[in-house]
mmJSON file of the N, C-alpha and C atoms, coordinates in Angstrom:
{"data_MODEL":{"atom_site":{
"group_PDB":["ATOM","ATOM","ATOM","ATOM","ATOM","ATOM","ATOM","ATOM","ATOM","ATOM","ATOM","ATOM","ATOM","ATOM","ATOM","ATOM","ATOM","ATOM","ATOM","ATOM","ATOM","ATOM","ATOM","ATOM","ATOM","ATOM","ATOM","ATOM","ATOM","ATOM","ATOM","ATOM","ATOM","ATOM","ATOM","ATOM","ATOM","ATOM","ATOM","ATOM","ATOM","ATOM","ATOM","ATOM","ATOM","ATOM","ATOM","ATOM","ATOM","ATOM","ATOM","ATOM","ATOM","ATOM","ATOM","ATOM","ATOM","ATOM","ATOM","ATOM","ATOM","ATOM","ATOM","ATOM","ATOM","ATOM","ATOM","ATOM","ATOM","ATOM","ATOM","ATOM","ATOM","ATOM","ATOM","ATOM","ATOM","ATOM","ATOM","ATOM","ATOM","ATOM","ATOM","ATOM","ATOM","ATOM","ATOM","ATOM","ATOM","ATOM","ATOM","ATOM","ATOM","ATOM","ATOM","ATOM","ATOM","ATOM","ATOM","ATOM","ATOM","ATOM","ATOM","ATOM","ATOM","ATOM","ATOM","ATOM","ATOM","ATOM","ATOM","ATOM","ATOM","ATOM","ATOM","ATOM","ATOM","ATOM","ATOM","ATOM","ATOM","ATOM","ATOM","ATOM","ATOM","ATOM","ATOM","ATOM","ATOM","ATOM","ATOM","ATOM"],
"id":[1,2,3,4,5,6,7,8,9,10,11,12,13,14,15,16,17,18,19,20,21,22,23,24,25,26,27,28,29,30,31,32,33,34,35,36,37,38,39,40,41,42,43,44,45,46,47,48,49,50,51,52,53,54,55,56,57,58,59,60,61,62,63,64,65,66,67,68,69,70,71,72,73,74,75,76,77,78,79,80,81,82,83,84,85,86,87,88,89,90,91,92,93,94,95,96,97,98,99,100,101,102,103,104,105,106,107,108,109,110,111,112,113,114,115,116,117,118,119,120,121,122,123,124,125,126,127,128,129,130,131,132],
"type_symbol":["N","C","C","N","C","C","N","C","C","N","C","C","N","C","C","N","C","C","N","C","C","N","C","C","N","C","C","N","C","C","N","C","C","N","C","C","N","C","C","N","C","C","N","C","C","N","C","C","N","C","C","N","C","C","N","C","C","N","C","C","N","C","C","N","C","C","N","C","C","N","C","C","N","C","C","N","C","C","N","C","C","N","C","C","N","C","C","N","C","C","N","C","C","N","C","C","N","C","C","N","C","C","N","C","C","N","C","C","N","C","C","N","C","C","N","C","C","N","C","C","N","C","C","N","C","C","N","C","C","N","C","C"],
"label_atom_id":["N","CA","C","N","CA","C","N","CA","C","N","CA","C","N","CA","C","N","CA","C","N","CA","C","N","CA","C","N","CA","C","N","CA","C","N","CA","C","N","CA","C","N","CA","C","N","CA","C","N","CA","C","N","CA","C","N","CA","C","N","CA","C","N","CA","C","N","CA","C","N","CA","C","N","CA","C","N","CA","C","N","CA","C","N","CA","C","N","CA","C","N","CA","C","N","CA","C","N","CA","C","N","CA","C","N","CA","C","N","CA","C","N","CA","C","N","CA","C","N","CA","C","N","CA","C","N","CA","C","N","CA","C","N","CA","C","N","CA","C","N","CA","C","N","CA","C","N","CA","C","N","CA","C"],
"label_alt_id":[null,null,null,null,null,null,null,null,null,null,null,null,null,null,null,null,null,null,null,null,null,null,null,null,null,null,null,null,null,null,null,null,null,null,null,null,null,null,null,null,null,null,null,null,null,null,null,null,null,null,null,null,null,null,null,null,null,null,null,null,null,null,null,null,null,null,null,null,null,null,null,null,null,null,null,null,null,null,null,null,null,null,null,null,null,null,null,null,null,null,null,null,null,null,null,null,null,null,null,null,null,null,null,null,null,null,null,null,null,null,null,null,null,null,null,null,null,null,null,null,null,null,null,null,null,null,null,null,null,null,null,null],
"label_comp_id":["LEU","LEU","LEU","PHE","PHE","PHE","ASN","ASN","ASN","LEU","LEU","LEU","ARG","ARG","ARG","PHE","PHE","PHE","GLN","GLN","GLN","ALA","ALA","ALA","ALA","ALA","ALA","THR","THR","THR","GLY","GLY","GLY","GLN","GLN","GLN","LEU","LEU","LEU","GLU","GLU","GLU","SER","SER","SER","HIS","HIS","HIS","GLY","GLY","GLY","ARG","ARG","ARG","LEU","LEU","LEU","GLY","GLY","GLY","ALA","ALA","ALA","VAL","VAL","VAL","ARG","ARG","ARG","LYS","LYS","LYS","GLU","GLU","GLU","ILE","ILE","ILE","ALA","ALA","ALA","ARG","ARG","ARG","ILE","ILE","ILE","TYR","TYR","TYR","THR","THR","THR","VAL","VAL","VAL","ILE","ILE","ILE","ARG","ARG","ARG","GLU","GLU","GLU","ARG","ARG","ARG","GLU","GLU","GLU","LEU","LEU","LEU","GLY","GLY","GLY","ILE","ILE","ILE","GLY","GLY","GLY","GLY","GLY","GLY","ALA","ALA","ALA","ALA","ALA","ALA"],
"label_asym_id":["A","A","A","A","A","A","A","A","A","A","A","A","A","A","A","A","A","A","A","A","A","A","A","A","A","A","A","A","A","A","A","A","A","A","A","A","A","A","A","A","A","A","A","A","A","A","A","A","A","A","A","A","A","A","A","A","A","A","A","A","A","A","A","A","A","A","A","A","A","A","A","A","A","A","A","A","A","A","A","A","A","A","A","A","A","A","A","A","A","A","A","A","A","A","A","A","A","A","A","A","A","A","A","A","A","A","A","A","A","A","A","A","A","A","A","A","A","A","A","A","A","A","A","A","A","A","A","A","A","A","A","A"],
"label_entity_id":["1","1","1","1","1","1","1","1","1","1","1","1","1","1","1","1","1","1","1","1","1","1","1","1","1","1","1","1","1","1","1","1","1","1","1","1","1","1","1","1","1","1","1","1","1","1","1","1","1","1","1","1","1","1","1","1","1","1","1","1","1","1","1","1","1","1","1","1","1","1","1","1","1","1","1","1","1","1","1","1","1","1","1","1","1","1","1","1","1","1","1","1","1","1","1","1","1","1","1","1","1","1","1","1","1","1","1","1","1","1","1","1","1","1","1","1","1","1","1","1","1","1","1","1","1","1","1","1","1","1","1","1"],
"label_seq_id":[1,1,1,2,2,2,3,3,3,4,4,4,5,5,5,6,6,6,7,7,7,8,8,8,9,9,9,10,10,10,11,11,11,12,12,12,13,13,13,14,14,14,15,15,15,16,16,16,17,17,17,18,18,18,19,19,19,20,20,20,21,21,21,22,22,22,23,23,23,24,24,24,25,25,25,26,26,26,27,27,27,28,28,28,29,29,29,30,30,30,31,31,31,32,32,32,33,33,33,34,34,34,35,35,35,36,36,36,37,37,37,38,38,38,39,39,39,40,40,40,41,41,41,42,42,42,43,43,43,44,44,44],
"pdbx_PDB_ins_code":[null,null,null,null,null,null,null,null,null,null,null,null,null,null,null,null,null,null,null,null,null,null,null,null,null,null,null,null,null,null,null,null,null,null,null,null,null,null,null,null,null,null,null,null,null,null,null,null,null,null,null,null,null,null,null,null,null,null,null,null,null,null,null,null,null,null,null,null,null,null,null,null,null,null,null,null,null,null,null,null,null,null,null,null,null,null,null,null,null,null,null,null,null,null,null,null,null,null,null,null,null,null,null,null,null,null,null,null,null,null,null,null,null,null,null,null,null,null,null,null,null,null,null,null,null,null,null,null,null,null,null,null],
"Cartn_x":[84.725,84.197,82.768,81.899,80.608,80.563,81.349,81.281,81.789,82.736,83.212,82.037,81.427,80.268,79.13,78.954,77.861,78.251,79.489,79.959,79.844,80.142,80.158,78.672,77.721,76.327,75.775,76.288,75.762,76.598,77.657,78.429,79.507,79.795,80.709,82.177,82.295,83.595,84.598,85.737,86.795,87.66,88.002,88.973,88.273,87.948,87.301,88.222,89.556,90.585,90.659,90.345,90.333,89.386,88.27,87.358,87.947,88.592,89.14,90.342,91.084,92.202,91.75,90.648,90.109,89.578,88.937,88.396,89.566,90.617,91.786,92.481,92.548,93.051,92.211,90.965,90.124,90.306,90.354,90.526,91.851,92.907,94.232,94.181,93.44,93.393,92.628,91.514,90.802,91.632,92.445,93.333,94.32,94.919,95.893,95.26,94.011,93.304,93.083,92.611,92.275,93.573,94.68,95.967,96.366,96.104,96.555,95.657,94.375,93.499,93.895,94.315,94.845,96.212,96.934,98.31,99.22,98.927,99.662,100.658,100.242,101.078,102.563,103.336,104.789,105.407,105.317,105.917,104.77,103.868,102.648,103.145],
"Cartn_y":[91.165,91.562,92.176,91.412,91.908,93.25,93.465,94.887,95.925,95.633,96.646,96.922,95.833,96.03,96.857,96.565,97.368,98.772,99.119,100.477,101.178,100.43,101.021,101.356,100.508,100.713,101.94,102.18,103.264,104.569,104.535,105.668,105.987,105.065,105.287,104.627,104.07,103.407,104.474,104.431,105.482,105.108,103.811,103.402,102.326,102.62,101.607,100.612,100.912,100.018,98.803,99.075,98.107,96.951,97.282,96.255,95.235,95.672,94.733,93.974,94.61,93.955,92.76,92.988,91.93,90.801,91.071,89.965,89.237,89.813,89.047,88.183,88.781,88.072,86.757,86.954,85.758,84.686,85.103,84.227,83.531,84.228,83.635,82.568,82.813,81.788,80.586,80.707,79.591,78.827,79.468,78.736,77.876,78.455,77.672,76.458,76.707,75.58,74.481,74.823,73.87,73.199,73.823,73.235,72.171,72.466,71.579,70.345,70.483,69.386,68.509,69.041,68.29,67.757,68.297,67.855,68.611,69.735,70.455,71.456,72.033,73.062,72.782,73.676,73.529,73.438,74.505,74.598,74.695,73.795,73.791,73.213],
"Cartn_z":[102.011,100.65,100.796,101.528,101.781,102.284,103.403,103.958,103.002,102.104,101.136,100.118,99.732,98.715,99.336,100.661,101.313,101.414,101.778,101.859,100.431,99.429,98.096,97.749,98.084,97.842,98.52,99.742,100.556,100.402,99.597,99.324,100.375,101.235,102.334,102.026,100.858,100.545,100.138,100.804,100.544,99.376,99.284,98.199,97.394,96.184,95.239,94.758,94.782,94.363,95.298,96.543,97.547,97.209,96.603,96.268,95.333,94.311,93.313,93.946,94.806,95.411,96.233,97.016,97.951,97.032,95.943,95.03,94.527,94.145,93.551,94.699,95.902,96.955,97.32,97.349,97.59,96.484,95.221,94.165,94.294,94.766,94.851,95.89,97.045,98.139,97.572,96.804,96.341,95.381,94.601,93.741,94.431,95.403,96.268,96.922,97.38,98.137,97.134,95.903,94.848,94.361,94.245,93.937,94.946,96.19,97.215,97.183,96.865,96.705,95.623,94.48,93.387,93.39,94.438,94.574,93.573,93.065,92.01,92.58,93.759,94.369,94.541,94.109,94.096,95.524,96.288,97.571,98.637,98.576,99.496,100.729],
"occupancy":[1.0,1.0,1.0,1.0,1.0,1.0,1.0,1.0,1.0,1.0,1.0,1.0,1.0,1.0,1.0,1.0,1.0,1.0,1.0,1.0,1.0,1.0,1.0,1.0,1.0,1.0,1.0,1.0,1.0,1.0,1.0,1.0,1.0,1.0,1.0,1.0,1.0,1.0,1.0,1.0,1.0,1.0,1.0,1.0,1.0,1.0,1.0,1.0,1.0,1.0,1.0,1.0,1.0,1.0,1.0,1.0,1.0,1.0,1.0,1.0,1.0,1.0,1.0,1.0,1.0,1.0,1.0,1.0,1.0,1.0,1.0,1.0,1.0,1.0,1.0,1.0,1.0,1.0,1.0,1.0,1.0,1.0,1.0,1.0,1.0,1.0,1.0,1.0,1.0,1.0,1.0,1.0,1.0,1.0,1.0,1.0,1.0,1.0,1.0,1.0,1.0,1.0,1.0,1.0,1.0,1.0,1.0,1.0,1.0,1.0,1.0,1.0,1.0,1.0,1.0,1.0,1.0,1.0,1.0,1.0,1.0,1.0,1.0,1.0,1.0,1.0,1.0,1.0,1.0,1.0,1.0,1.0],
"B_iso_or_equiv":[0.0,0.0,0.0,0.0,0.0,0.0,0.0,0.0,0.0,0.0,0.0,0.0,0.0,0.0,0.0,0.0,0.0,0.0,0.0,0.0,0.0,0.0,0.0,0.0,0.0,0.0,0.0,0.0,0.0,0.0,0.0,0.0,0.0,0.0,0.0,0.0,0.0,0.0,0.0,0.0,0.0,0.0,0.0,0.0,0.0,0.0,0.0,0.0,0.0,0.0,0.0,0.0,0.0,0.0,0.0,0.0,0.0,0.0,0.0,0.0,0.0,0.0,0.0,0.0,0.0,0.0,0.0,0.0,0.0,0.0,0.0,0.0,0.0,0.0,0.0,0.0,0.0,0.0,0.0,0.0,0.0,0.0,0.0,0.0,0.0,0.0,0.0,0.0,0.0,0.0,0.0,0.0,0.0,0.0,0.0,0.0,0.0,0.0,0.0,0.0,0.0,0.0,0.0,0.0,0.0,0.0,0.0,0.0,0.0,0.0,0.0,0.0,0.0,0.0,0.0,0.0,0.0,0.0,0.0,0.0,0.0,0.0,0.0,0.0,0.0,0.0,0.0,0.0,0.0,0.0,0.0,0.0],
"pdbx_formal_charge":[null,null,null,null,null,null,null,null,null,null,null,null,null,null,null,null,null,null,null,null,null,null,null,null,null,null,null,null,null,null,null,null,null,null,null,null,null,null,null,null,null,null,null,null,null,null,null,null,null,null,null,null,null,null,null,null,null,null,null,null,null,null,null,null,null,null,null,null,null,null,null,null,null,null,null,null,null,null,null,null,null,null,null,null,null,null,null,null,null,null,null,null,null,null,null,null,null,null,null,null,null,null,null,null,null,null,null,null,null,null,null,null,null,null,null,null,null,null,null,null,null,null,null,null,null,null,null,null,null,null,null,null],
"auth_seq_id":[1,1,1,2,2,2,3,3,3,4,4,4,5,5,5,6,6,6,7,7,7,8,8,8,9,9,9,10,10,10,11,11,11,12,12,12,13,13,13,14,14,14,15,15,15,16,16,16,17,17,17,18,18,18,19,19,19,20,20,20,21,21,21,22,22,22,23,23,23,24,24,24,25,25,25,26,26,26,27,27,27,28,28,28,29,29,29,30,30,30,31,31,31,32,32,32,33,33,33,34,34,34,35,35,35,36,36,36,37,37,37,38,38,38,39,39,39,40,40,40,41,41,41,42,42,42,43,43,43,44,44,44],
"auth_comp_id":["LEU","LEU","LEU","PHE","PHE","PHE","ASN","ASN","ASN","LEU","LEU","LEU","ARG","ARG","ARG","PHE","PHE","PHE","GLN","GLN","GLN","ALA","ALA","ALA","ALA","ALA","ALA","THR","THR","THR","GLY","GLY","GLY","GLN","GLN","GLN","LEU","LEU","LEU","GLU","GLU","GLU","SER","SER","SER","HIS","HIS","HIS","GLY","GLY","GLY","ARG","ARG","ARG","LEU","LEU","LEU","GLY","GLY","GLY","ALA","ALA","ALA","VAL","VAL","VAL","ARG","ARG","ARG","LYS","LYS","LYS","GLU","GLU","GLU","ILE","ILE","ILE","ALA","ALA","ALA","ARG","ARG","ARG","ILE","ILE","ILE","TYR","TYR","TYR","THR","THR","THR","VAL","VAL","VAL","ILE","ILE","ILE","ARG","ARG","ARG","GLU","GLU","GLU","ARG","ARG","ARG","GLU","GLU","GLU","LEU","LEU","LEU","GLY","GLY","GLY","ILE","ILE","ILE","GLY","GLY","GLY","GLY","GLY","GLY","ALA","ALA","ALA","ALA","ALA","ALA"],
"auth_asym_id":["A","A","A","A","A","A","A","A","A","A","A","A","A","A","A","A","A","A","A","A","A","A","A","A","A","A","A","A","A","A","A","A","A","A","A","A","A","A","A","A","A","A","A","A","A","A","A","A","A","A","A","A","A","A","A","A","A","A","A","A","A","A","A","A","A","A","A","A","A","A","A","A","A","A","A","A","A","A","A","A","A","A","A","A","A","A","A","A","A","A","A","A","A","A","A","A","A","A","A","A","A","A","A","A","A","A","A","A","A","A","A","A","A","A","A","A","A","A","A","A","A","A","A","A","A","A","A","A","A","A","A","A"],
"auth_atom_id":["N","CA","C","N","CA","C","N","CA","C","N","CA","C","N","CA","C","N","CA","C","N","CA","C","N","CA","C","N","CA","C","N","CA","C","N","CA","C","N","CA","C","N","CA","C","N","CA","C","N","CA","C","N","CA","C","N","CA","C","N","CA","C","N","CA","C","N","CA","C","N","CA","C","N","CA","C","N","CA","C","N","CA","C","N","CA","C","N","CA","C","N","CA","C","N","CA","C","N","CA","C","N","CA","C","N","CA","C","N","CA","C","N","CA","C","N","CA","C","N","CA","C","N","CA","C","N","CA","C","N","CA","C","N","CA","C","N","CA","C","N","CA","C","N","CA","C","N","CA","C","N","CA","C"],
"pdbx_PDB_model_num":[1,1,1,1,1,1,1,1,1,1,1,1,1,1,1,1,1,1,1,1,1,1,1,1,1,1,1,1,1,1,1,1,1,1,1,1,1,1,1,1,1,1,1,1,1,1,1,1,1,1,1,1,1,1,1,1,1,1,1,1,1,1,1,1,1,1,1,1,1,1,1,1,1,1,1,1,1,1,1,1,1,1,1,1,1,1,1,1,1,1,1,1,1,1,1,1,1,1,1,1,1,1,1,1,1,1,1,1,1,1,1,1,1,1,1,1,1,1,1,1,1,1,1,1,1,1,1,1,1,1,1,1]
}}}
């Protein structure tokens, strides 16, 4: 994510949609980790 943001700031980023996709993917990973900590996850 840092690299994508750096590329966006310097104008080298080719796909701006990738930035949002990576953020959502990271949020999804954090959600799964938190569910496992709480014992909520269905098929963990």
